[in-house]
C-alpha positions as CSV (number, residue, x, y, z in Angstrom):
1,M,4.9,19.4,-25.9
2,S,3.6,17.2,-23.2
3,K,5.8,16.0,-20.1
4,E,7.2,12.1,-20.5
5,F,6.1,10.7,-16.9
6,D,8.9,8.5,-14.6
7,R,6.8,5.2,-15.0
8,R,8.8,3.6,-12.8
9,I,5.9,2.0,-10.4
10,G,7.7,0.7,-7.7
11,R,9.6,4.0,-7.0
12,H,6.7,5.9,-7.2
13,A,5.3,3.4,-4.6
14,I,8.2,3.5,-2.5
15,M,8.5,8.0,-2.7
16,Y,4.6,8.0,-1.8
17,A,5.1,5.5,1.1
18,F,8.0,7.9,2.7
19,A,6.3,11.1,1.6
20,E,5.4,13.4,4.4
21,E,1.8,15.1,3.6
22,E,3.2,18.5,1.7
23,E,5.6,16.2,-0.4
24,E,2.1,14.3,-1.4
25,I,0.8,17.2,-3.6
26,S,3.5,16.5,-6.3
27,L,3.8,12.6,-6.1
28,T,0.0,12.4,-6.9
29,N,0.1,15.1,-9.2
30,D,1.8,12.7,-11.3
31,L,-0.2,9.8,-10.6
32,K,-3.2,11.7,-11.5
33,R,-1.8,12.6,-15.1
34,M,-0.8,9.0,-15.7
35,N,-4.3,8.2,-14.7
36,W,-2.7,5.8,-12.3
37,L,-5.0,4.6,-8.8
38,Y,-3.1,5.3,-5.6
39,G,-3.6,5.1,-2.1
40,K,-1.8,4.9,1.5
41,G,-2.4,3.7,5.5
42,K,-0.7,2.6,8.5
43,V,-0.9,-0.3,10.5
44,G,1.0,-1.6,13.7
45,S,1.0,-5.6,14.9
46,M,2.7,-8.6,15.9
47,E,0.6,-10.2,13.8
48,L,1.5,-10.2,10.1
49,Q,-2.3,-11.0,9.1
50,K,-3.3,-7.8,10.5
51,I,-1.1,-6.2,8.6
52,V,-2.0,-8.1,5.4
53,A,-5.3,-7.6,6.1
54,A,-5.2,-3.8,6.4
55,I,-3.3,-3.9,3.4
56,E,-6.1,-5.6,1.2
57,T,-8.8,-3.8,3.3
58,S,-7.7,-0.3,2.5
59,A,-7.1,-1.2,-1.5
60,K,-10.6,-2.0,-1.4
61,R,-12.3,0.0,0.3
62,L,-10.2,3.0,-2.1
63,G,-11.2,1.4,-5.0
64,L,-7.8,-0.3,-6.1
65,V,-8.9,-3.1,-6.6
66,N,-12.0,-4.8,-7.4
67,P,-12.5,-7.3,-4.5
68,D,-14.9,-9.7,-7.1
69,I,-12.0,-10.4,-10.0
70,Y,-9.4,-12.9,-8.5
71,R,-6.6,-11.8,-10.6
72,E,-6.9,-8.2,-8.9
73,M,-7.0,-9.5,-5.4
74,H,-4.1,-12.3,-6.4
75,A,-1.8,-9.7,-7.7
76,L,-2.1,-7.6,-4.5
77,Y,-1.6,-10.3,-2.2
78,H,1.7,-11.2,-3.8
79,A,2.4,-7.6,-3.8
80,I,2.0,-7.4,0.2
81,I,4.2,-10.6,0.5
82,E,6.7,-9.8,-1.3
83,A,6.8,-6.4,0.2
84,L,6.8,-8.2,3.2
85,H,9.3,-10.2,2.3
86,G,12.0,-7.0,2.7
87,V,10.7,-5.7,6.0
88,T,11.1,-9.4,7.6
89,R,14.5,-9.9,5.4
90,G,13.3,-12.9,4.4
91,Q,11.1,-14.5,7.8
92,V,8.1,-13.6,6.8
93,E,7.4,-13.7,10.6
94,L,6.5,-10.7,13.2
95,G,4.7,-12.5,16.8
96,G,5.9,-16.0,17.0
97,L,10.1,-14.7,16.5
98,L,8.5,-11.6,19.3
99,R,8.7,-9.0,16.9
100,T,6.4,-5.9,15.7
101,A,6.1,-3.8,13.4
102,G,5.0,-0.1,12.6
103,L,4.7,0.2,9.3
104,R,3.5,2.9,6.6
105,F,2.0,1.4,3.3
106,A,1.5,2.9,0.2
107,I,-0.1,1.5,-3.1
108,V,-0.2,2.4,-6.8
109,R,-2.1,0.6,-9.6
110,G,-1.2,1.6,-13.4
111,R,-0.1,0.8,-16.6
112,P,4.0,1.4,-15.9
113,F,4.9,0.7,-19.8
114,K,4.8,2.8,-22.8
115,N,3.2,-0.6,-24.7
116,S,-0.3,-0.6,-22.9
117,D,-0.5,-4.5,-24.2
118,E,2.0,-5.0,-21.1
119,G,-1.3,-4.5,-19.4
120,E,-1.8,-2.9,-14.9
121,W,0.3,-3.3,-12.7
122,I,0.3,-3.0,-8.8
123,A,2.7,-1.9,-6.2
124,V,2.8,-1.8,-2.7
125,A,5.7,-0.1,-0.7
126,V,6.0,-0.5,3.0
127,Y,8.4,1.4,5.4
128,G,8.4,1.6,9.4
129,T,10.0,0.0,12.2
130,I,10.8,-3.4,12.8
131,G,11.8,-5.2,16.5
132,A,11.4,-6.1,19.9
133,P,7.9,-5.2,21.3
134,V,9.5,-3.1,23.4
135,R,10.1,1.0,22.5
136,G,13.7,1.9,21.7
137,F,14.5,-1.6,20.4
138,E,13.9,-1.6,17.0
139,H,15.0,-0.5,13.7
140,E,13.7,1.0,10.6
141,A,12.7,-1.3,7.7
142,V,11.7,-0.9,3.7
143,G,9.7,-3.4,1.9
144,L,8.8,-3.2,-2.2
145,G,6.6,-5.6,-4.0
146,I,5.4,-5.5,-7.6
147,N,2.8,-8.3,-9.7
148,H,1.1,-7.5,-12.8
149,I,-3.3,-8.0,-12.4
């Protein structure tokens, strides 16, 4: 009998973003068995466009999206912005408000519904610190964005 996998794409993205190296093996094995694509990285900046660019570049380099297909890039962009809404508490701004962020991010692409006609979805999870650009003057934050491709 085959194992039924947890198909909550957002949960997988968040857990993957949180995961330390030793925890990743179990998480990525499940993603592989479901034929989902995934990747992660780190970024820090006072400039929001640098954070968006780092996540987009990582997704392209890891083959999670096809940069020549508009709907894939569009879905990724909206998932990133939605995730950053969570980190910035709805004010998607950093440097202009004298804030900086140091984030780990995870991107997961797959088919979260049993009915394959629902198509592919992409989730972006970001976790890290945000605050004043002074060490010790920041706090943890997390955000999640999910979009259909």
